[in-house]
C-alpha positions as CSV (number, residue, x, y, z in Angstrom):
1,M,0.0,-0.1,-0.1
2,A,1.2,3.3,-1.1
3,Q,2.4,5.4,1.9
4,E,2.2,8.9,0.3
5,L,-0.1,10.4,-2.2
6,M,0.9,10.1,-5.7
7,T,1.0,13.0,-8.0
8,Y,1.3,13.3,-11.9
9,F,4.3,15.5,-12.8
10,N,5.5,16.2,-16.2
11,G,5.0,13.0,-17.5
12,K,5.2,10.4,-14.6
13,L,3.4,9.4,-11.5
14,V,5.8,10.5,-8.3
15,P,5.4,10.7,-4.8
16,D,3.9,14.0,-3.9
17,S,6.9,15.1,-2.0
18,E,9.1,14.9,-5.1
19,V,7.2,17.5,-7.3
20,R,9.7,20.3,-7.8
21,I,9.4,23.5,-9.9
22,H,12.3,25.5,-10.9
23,Y,12.8,28.9,-9.8
24,S,12.8,30.1,-13.4
25,D,9.5,28.6,-14.2
26,S,7.3,31.1,-15.8
27,G,4.6,30.4,-13.2
28,L,6.8,31.8,-10.4
29,S,8.4,34.6,-12.6
30,F,5.3,35.8,-14.4
31,G,2.4,34.3,-12.7
32,H,1.8,32.4,-15.8
33,T,-0.2,29.5,-14.2
34,V,-3.6,28.3,-14.7
35,T,-5.5,25.7,-12.9
36,D,-8.8,23.8,-12.4
37,S,-10.3,21.5,-9.7
38,A,-13.1,19.0,-9.7
39,R,-13.9,16.8,-6.7
40,T,-15.2,13.4,-5.8
41,F,-18.2,12.4,-4.1
42,D,-17.9,8.7,-2.6
43,H,-14.7,8.6,-4.4
44,R,-16.6,9.2,-7.8
45,P,-15.6,12.4,-9.9
46,F,-18.2,14.9,-10.4
47,K,-18.2,16.7,-13.7
48,L,-14.7,16.0,-14.2
49,R,-15.0,16.4,-18.2
50,E,-16.7,19.9,-17.7
51,H,-13.8,20.9,-15.4
52,I,-11.0,19.5,-17.9
53,N,-12.8,21.1,-20.9
54,R,-12.7,24.6,-18.9
55,F,-9.1,23.9,-18.3
56,F,-8.3,23.3,-22.0
57,H,-10.2,26.6,-22.9
58,T,-8.1,28.4,-20.2
59,M,-4.7,27.2,-21.5
60,R,-5.5,28.0,-25.0
61,V,-6.2,31.6,-24.1
62,V,-2.9,32.0,-22.1
63,R,-0.8,30.0,-24.6
64,I,0.1,27.0,-22.9
65,D,-0.1,23.6,-25.0
66,P,-0.3,20.7,-22.6
67,G,1.1,18.2,-25.2
68,M,-2.2,15.9,-24.7
69,S,-5.8,15.8,-25.4
70,P,-8.7,16.3,-23.0
71,E,-9.2,12.6,-23.1
72,T,-5.7,11.8,-22.0
73,M,-6.0,14.2,-19.2
74,E,-9.2,12.8,-17.9
75,Y,-7.5,9.2,-17.9
76,I,-4.4,10.6,-16.3
77,T,-6.5,12.2,-13.6
78,L,-8.5,9.0,-13.0
79,E,-5.4,7.2,-12.9
80,V,-3.9,9.4,-10.2
81,L,-7.5,9.0,-8.0
82,E,-6.9,5.2,-8.3
83,A,-3.5,5.3,-7.0
84,N,-4.4,7.2,-4.0
85,K,-7.9,5.6,-3.1
86,P,-5.7,3.0,-0.9
87,L,-5.0,5.9,1.5
88,L,-8.6,7.2,1.6
89,A,-11.0,6.4,4.3
90,P,-14.7,5.1,3.0
91,D,-16.1,8.6,3.5
92,Q,-13.0,10.8,2.4
93,D,-13.3,12.6,-0.6
94,V,-10.7,14.3,-2.6
95,W,-9.7,17.3,-5.0
96,L,-9.0,16.5,-8.6
97,S,-6.8,19.2,-9.8
98,Q,-4.9,20.2,-12.9
99,T,-2.3,23.0,-12.9
100,A,-0.1,24.2,-15.8
101,T,2.5,27.0,-16.5
102,G,4.3,27.8,-19.2
103,G,7.5,26.2,-18.2
104,R,10.9,27.4,-17.6
105,L,11.5,30.9,-19.0
106,L,14.6,30.6,-21.3
107,R,14.7,34.1,-22.5
108,S,12.6,37.0,-21.6
109,I,14.0,40.2,-23.4
110,G,13.2,40.4,-27.0
111,K,11.5,37.2,-28.3
112,W,10.3,35.2,-25.3
113,E,11.3,31.5,-25.1
114,F,10.0,28.9,-22.9
115,G,10.7,25.3,-22.0
116,A,8.4,22.7,-21.9
117,P,5.2,23.4,-20.0
118,T,5.1,22.2,-16.5
119,M,1.9,20.0,-15.8
120,I,0.8,18.7,-12.5
121,I,-2.3,16.7,-11.6
122,N,-2.9,15.9,-8.0
123,S,-5.6,14.5,-5.7
124,T,-5.6,15.6,-2.3
125,P,-8.1,15.0,0.5
126,L,-10.8,17.8,1.1
127,D,-10.3,19.8,4.5
128,F,-14.0,19.8,5.6
129,T,-12.6,21.0,9.0
130,A,-12.3,24.5,7.4
131,Y,-16.3,25.0,6.8
132,A,-18.2,22.0,8.2
133,H,-19.3,24.2,11.1
134,L,-20.5,27.0,9.1
135,Y,-23.2,24.8,7.4
136,N,-25.1,25.4,10.8
137,T,-24.2,29.0,11.7
138,G,-23.6,30.6,8.2
139,V,-20.8,32.6,7.0
140,H,-20.1,36.3,7.6
141,A,-19.6,37.6,3.9
142,V,-17.4,40.9,4.0
143,S,-16.4,43.1,1.1
144,P,-12.8,44.5,1.4
145,S,-11.6,47.8,-0.2
146,T,-9.3,45.7,-2.6
147,R,-11.4,45.4,-6.0
148,H,-11.8,42.8,-8.7
149,I,-9.3,43.1,-11.6
150,P,-11.6,44.6,-14.5
151,P,-12.6,42.3,-17.2
152,Q,-10.6,44.7,-19.6
153,S,-7.4,43.8,-17.7
154,L,-7.7,40.0,-17.3
155,D,-10.9,37.9,-18.3
156,P,-12.6,36.3,-15.4
157,K,-13.1,33.4,-17.4
158,I,-9.5,32.5,-17.2
159,K,-9.1,30.4,-14.2
160,H,-5.6,31.4,-13.0
161,R,-3.1,31.3,-10.0
162,D,-2.0,35.0,-10.3
163,R,-4.5,35.9,-7.4
164,L,-2.4,38.4,-5.2
165,F,-5.3,40.8,-5.4
166,M,-7.4,38.1,-3.9
167,S,-5.0,37.3,-1.1
168,L,-4.8,40.9,-0.3
169,A,-8.7,40.9,0.0
170,E,-8.7,37.9,2.0
171,F,-6.0,39.3,4.4
172,E,-8.3,42.4,5.0
173,V,-11.5,40.3,5.5
174,K,-9.7,38.0,8.1
175,E,-9.0,41.3,9.9
176,V,-12.7,41.9,10.3
177,D,-13.5,38.3,11.1
178,P,-11.3,35.6,11.2
179,E,-13.9,33.1,9.7
180,G,-15.3,35.8,7.4
181,F,-15.4,35.1,3.4
182,S,-14.7,37.7,1.0
183,I,-17.0,39.0,-1.5
184,L,-15.3,41.2,-3.9
185,L,-16.9,44.4,-5.6
186,D,-15.7,45.5,-9.2
187,I,-14.6,49.0,-9.9
188,Y,-18.2,50.0,-10.4
189,G,-19.4,48.6,-7.1
190,N,-21.3,45.5,-8.3
191,L,-20.6,42.2,-6.4
192,S,-18.3,39.8,-8.3
193,E,-17.1,36.7,-6.7
194,N,-14.8,35.1,-3.8
195,K,-11.3,34.0,-4.2
196,G,-12.7,30.4,-4.8
197,A,-16.4,30.5,-5.0
198,N,-19.3,32.4,-6.7
199,F,-22.1,34.1,-4.7
200,F,-25.7,33.9,-4.8
201,L,-28.7,35.7,-2.8
202,V,-32.1,35.3,-2.5
203,K,-34.4,38.4,-2.9
204,D,-38.0,38.7,-3.7
205,G,-38.2,34.8,-4.2
206,V,-35.7,34.9,-6.8
207,L,-32.3,33.3,-7.1
208,R,-29.9,35.8,-7.9
209,T,-26.3,35.7,-9.1
210,P,-23.6,38.3,-10.4
211,T,-23.0,37.9,-14.2
212,T,-20.0,36.3,-15.6
213,R,-18.7,39.8,-17.0
214,N,-17.1,40.3,-13.5
215,A,-16.9,36.7,-12.1
216,L,-16.0,33.3,-13.0
217,A,-18.3,31.2,-14.9
218,G,-18.1,28.6,-11.9
219,I,-19.2,25.0,-12.6
220,S,-20.8,24.8,-9.1
221,R,-22.5,28.1,-10.0
222,A,-24.0,26.5,-13.2
223,T,-24.9,23.4,-11.2
224,V,-26.9,25.9,-8.8
225,L,-28.8,27.5,-11.6
226,E,-29.6,23.9,-12.9
227,L,-30.7,22.8,-9.6
228,G,-32.9,26.0,-9.1
229,A,-34.5,25.4,-12.4
230,K,-35.4,21.8,-11.5
231,L,-37.0,23.0,-8.1
232,G,-38.9,25.6,-9.9
233,I,-37.1,28.5,-8.3
234,A,-36.9,31.5,-10.6
235,T,-33.1,32.7,-11.3
236,A,-31.4,35.8,-12.6
237,E,-27.8,36.7,-13.7
238,E,-27.5,40.4,-13.2
239,D,-25.8,43.2,-11.7
240,L,-25.8,43.3,-8.0
241,Q,-24.7,45.7,-5.2
242,P,-24.3,45.6,-1.6
243,Y,-27.6,47.0,-1.0
244,H,-29.2,43.6,-2.5
245,V,-27.2,41.6,0.0
246,I,-28.3,43.6,3.0
247,T,-32.0,43.4,1.9
248,A,-31.9,39.8,0.9
249,E,-33.7,36.9,2.3
250,E,-30.9,34.5,2.1
251,A,-27.4,34.2,0.5
252,F,-24.7,31.6,0.0
253,F,-21.5,30.9,-1.4
254,C,-20.9,28.0,-4.0
255,S,-17.7,26.1,-4.8
256,T,-16.2,22.8,-5.7
257,S,-15.3,21.8,-2.2
258,Y,-18.4,22.8,0.1
259,C,-21.0,23.2,-2.6
260,I,-23.4,25.5,-1.0
261,L,-22.4,27.4,2.2
262,P,-24.9,29.7,3.7
263,A,-24.0,33.4,4.5
264,T,-26.0,34.8,7.2
265,K,-24.1,38.1,7.8
266,F,-22.9,40.8,5.4
267,N,-20.5,43.5,6.4
268,G,-22.0,43.1,10.0
269,Y,-25.5,43.4,8.8
270,V,-27.8,40.2,9.5
271,I,-29.1,38.6,6.2
272,G,-32.8,37.7,6.6
273,D,-33.4,36.0,10.1
274,G,-29.6,35.4,10.7
275,K,-30.0,31.5,9.9
276,P,-29.5,29.1,6.7
277,G,-32.9,29.7,5.0
278,P,-35.1,27.4,3.2
279,V,-33.9,28.0,-0.3
280,V,-30.6,27.2,0.8
281,K,-31.7,24.1,2.4
282,R,-33.5,22.9,-0.6
283,L,-30.6,23.2,-2.8
284,Q,-28.3,21.4,-0.4
285,Q,-30.9,18.5,-0.5
286,A,-31.1,18.6,-4.0
287,W,-27.5,18.7,-4.4
288,S,-26.9,15.8,-2.0
289,E,-29.6,13.6,-3.9
290,M,-27.8,14.4,-7.2
291,V,-24.4,13.1,-6.0
292,G,-25.7,10.3,-3.7
293,V,-23.8,11.9,-0.6
294,D,-25.2,14.2,2.1
295,I,-23.0,16.9,1.5
296,V,-23.5,18.5,5.0
297,A,-23.5,15.4,7.0
298,Q,-20.4,14.2,5.3
299,A,-18.3,17.4,5.8
300,Q,-19.5,17.4,9.6
301,R,-18.7,13.7,10.1
302,R,-15.2,13.9,8.5
303,A,-14.5,17.2,10.5
304,A,-15.8,15.3,13.9
305,T,-13.4,12.2,13.1
306,L,-10.5,14.4,12.5
307,A,-11.1,16.3,15.7
308,L,-11.0,13.1,17.5
309,S,-7.9,11.7,16.0
310,H,-6.0,15.0,17.2
311,A,-7.6,14.7,20.6
């Protein structure tokens, strides 16, 4: 049985500790790094092909040629998952992540020259302890002073790792509330996104979310819209401001890891009655039925198990 997680690194499976990136890699030098991540439910990948297709679209835009097809990348990703399954508990799920950089920068003055792209595919356990308790209490959403990069400068449809602006926003939010989640505004004062999640609110009975003009076209976001339609909940993609959050009945973040996490405060204001609302609960239930895993119960069970192991 493997004693260490295995990772695909530039053509072969290696122990995770052996992954090395050179200091001249364009991902470090220029932030020329793109990524995508799916997850498993009961060890089964969820919408893996959709994530890989988005990853290939992103690589095309940033001029990285992975040297393989989407089908091959999917096969390798599943191979990595299978290699690591012996290390997983029955109810322990993982990220399925792909990362690519432009490779080593050989010349940067005049004509740019790069070596072969750096390609990493890994599966690491989800850290449910970071958010399991927040399903009950809800999250404090905070809008920092740092604004989202305008789409005229960097298209938000590109899922990249050049996220210093998001890190600065998170630092600011954590000063307000150590467990707060950022919701960035764009330069016009509209809601955009969190560093790793899309944002929704319920106002006047309608499930509303910012447009993809200033936020990532998240696969979890699309899943929420699909579930909303199936449940007969009216949906809208539109410009939203802090006013709409403060006066909303409910709000929540959605992401690959935690799926749907309620937000019960915004910049100190209580949202609705300050508790996870009925629409959030309906969507969580629908998501759980779709994947065959109770997403809330799993996170709370795994967090409790980990807490006992550390006691």
